[in-house]
N, C-alpha and C positions, 0 to 999 in steps of 0.2 A: 795432427789432429785438424788442421786446417783440409787437409786431402779427404779426411773422414767425412765431414759436413758437405763438401763438394760433391762427394759421390753420392750421399744420400739425396742432395738436394737435385742432382741431376736426374735421380731416377723417379722423383714425384712428377706425375702428369697432373695436368688439369682436373683430369676426373677426381683422383685422389684429394686435391683441394677441395674441389665443390662438395665432395662427400663428407670430407672433414667438417667444413662449413655447416652443412647440412645436420651433421650430428650435434655439434654445438648448440646450433639454433633449437633442435628438437630438445636438446637437454635443457636449456634455458626456459623454452616454452613450457616444458612439464613443470618444472619450478615455478615459474609462474602461475600455472593453472592449480597447482597445490596449494600456493599461497591465498592466491584470490579465492579460492573455494572455501578454505579454513576461514578467511577473513568474511567472506559473505557469510558462511553458516553461524558464525559468531553473531555478527549483525543481526540476522533474522532472529536468532535465538534470544538475543536482548529484546529485539523489539517484542517478541511474543511475553517476555517479562514484563517489559514496560506498558504494552497496550491493554489497558483497562477499559473496555468498552460498555460497562454498567450504567444504565441511565438512572438517574436519581431525581426525587423531586427538587424543583427550584422555585426561588422567588422572583417577582418581577414580571415582567411580559410573558415568560416562557414558564410552563408548568413543568416541564422535565428538560434535564440537561445530561451531557456527559463532556466536562471539562478536564479531563483528567489526561489527555493525550497532547501531541501537537497539534492536533485539530480538535474543534469543537462542535457537537450537535446540541441543536435546541428544539424543543417541541411545545407548541401551544397547545392549549386545552381544545380549541375547536380547529379542525383541518381546513375549515373554509374560510378562516381569516388570512389576511394577506401576510407572508412572510412565516406560514404556521410551521414550517419544519426547515431548519437553516442547518447547512455544513459549513464551517469555515476555518480557516488557518491564518497563519500571518500574511498569506499572500493574496486573500482575496475570499469569497463566500458565494455559496448558492443556496437559493431559497426556492420553496415550493408552496404551493397550496393547492386545495382541491376546490373547483368552482362548484357553488353550491346547485347552480342550475344545471343539470345535465338532461341529455335526450331522452332517458328514461325516467325521469322525474329530478325531484329535490333531494339532494343528499341530507341524511339525517346527521346532524352534527351535536347534537344534544347529550349523548352518553359520553361521560369522560373517557380518556384512553386508559388503557391498563398496561403497565409495565411489569415485564419479568425478565430479569437480569438485562441482557443487551437488546430485548425486543419491545417495542412499543406496538401496541395495537388499537385501532380505532374502531370499536366494535358496533355491528349492525350499521354502519355508515349506508349501505344501499338500502332503499325503500323495498320491501318484500323480499327481502333475502335474509 
């Protein structure tokens, strides 16, 4: 038996070893990609099911909000007030507003926004349009 293994190992060349290692690596990498793709697809599917981006009326400083996810979006009645649109999560926030004075005129913020599902629109905000 010892002579058998010595005969087999003596015929193996570096090219064979390299090819065998490459084959094992390719097989393991294929398994990894398969598992990670399946895991990623499951995560995406679960996020799609969890992400509810519907904007609803709110009480307090903000007229509308969405707080059903890991992030929050809040909207004031007038887009020209400070922090009128805020996006936030546990790590921080970013806020926007529209300056009332523009090069083409003053913004009309007297009309309340309209909400349709996950879309909020500030109608007729630009004068003459």
